[in-house]
N, C-alpha and C positions, 0 to 999 in steps of 0.2 A: 767305487760302486756308483752307478749312474743315478744322478739326482733326477727327482720327479720334474724339475724345470727342464733339464736336458732330454729327459725322456719325452715330454710333449713337444718341445722344440724339434726333436728329429722324429717325431711320429709320421707315419705314412698313412694316410687315409685312402684305402682301396675302395672304390666306386664300382659296383657290378650289378648291372640291370639284368634281370632273368625273365624270360618268357617261354614257357615249354621247353626247358633245356635239360630234361631228365637224362638224355643220352649222353651228355657231355660234363654236366656240372659237377659231378663227384672228382673227375679228373681235374678239373679246373680248380676246385677248392683245395684239392690235394697238393696241387702246385704251389698255391700260396701256402699252405701249412708247411710245406717243406723248403721254404725261403732262408737263407742264410741270414739274412737281416730280418730279425725277429720284432723290431719294434714298429708294428703295423696294428691297424684295425680295419676289419673289412666290413663295408656296408653292402649288403645283398638286398636289393630292392625287387621283389617279386611283383610282376605286373599283372596279376590275377591269372597266374598259370592254370591252365586246364588238365595237365599231367601230374605226375609225382614230385615236380620241382619243389614245391612247398614241404613237403615231407622230407626230402633230402635236406633241404636248407635247415629245418628244425633239428634234424639229426647232427648237422654240423656245428650249430649254434650251441647244442649240448656239449659238443666235444671241446670246444675252445671258446673262452669268453671273448676273445678279440673279434669272432664273427657276429655280427649284428644284423638282424633282419628288419625289413619293412615290408609289411604285407599290405598291398593296396587293395582297396575295395572296388577298384574299377580299373578296366585296362586303359591306359593312357599313353602307351608308348615308351620307348626307351629314353627319350630325352627327358620326359618328365619324371622318370624313375631316377636318372641321374640326379637331375636337381634336387628331388626330395633328400637323396642320399647325401648330396653335398651339403645340405643345409644341416644336417646331424654330424657331418665329418668334424673332428677336433684336431686333425694333424696339421702339421706345418706343410707338409707335402700331400699332394692328392695325385693318385695314379688310377688310370681307368683301366679296366679289364672286363672284357665281353664274357659271357657265361660259357662259351665254347672255346676259349683261348687258353694257352698253356704258358707258364713261364718257366724258364730254366731256373734251377735251384738258387742261382745268385744274381737273378735279375735285378732285385731292388737293391741290393748291396752296391752293384756296378753303377745303377742309375743315380742314386743318392749320392755316392761318392762323386761321381763325375760333376753333379749339380754342385756339391759343396766346394770341390776343388776350382771349380770355373765361376763360382758365384752366379749360377744360372737361375733364372727364375722360371724357366720353362724347358723341357726337354722332350725328345721323341727318340725313338729308336728303330732300328732295322728289324726285320721279322721274316719268318719263313712260313709259307703256306704249306699245311698238312692236311692229309685226308682223314677221313674217320678212323683209319687205323693208327695215325700217327706217322705215316710215311710222307716224307717230302715230296711234294708234287710239282713244284717250280724251283729250278735251279738256275742261276744261283739266287739266294734269299734277296727280298726287297731291301735295298740299302738306301737309308736316309742322307741327305746331304750333311755335311760335317757342320756347317753353320747356315742358319736360316735367320732372316730379318723380317722386319713388318712389311717390306716392300716385296 
């Protein structure tokens, strides 16, 4: 059984700013809920959306206690939304997710495993660009370099 200390030590805080994302946010949230790595919290920071994003966020916070919301009183942009969510984050790891992005079901598992194996303080990953139907529109996908340094 995982101890509370290990639970907190391996916790991933997912940071997701939202602004008028009703068209995609359900699919994005479902991609988080379907992760094979389950030790996460998701901080959704709504930047005063004018569509039904807040209602959808409320629906999902009611479904899973790992999903937590910040409802901002004024629109101040995605950077401010991310920063407010980071301040609330309790995880050992922080992962950024935009409200129109999708994760493969084993994304977090692979990334955390890689970081632990390599004692990495930071990692980034390759990605695919898809259209609103989920069809890949750019082939091959965008591949990040294997090693990046501060220079």
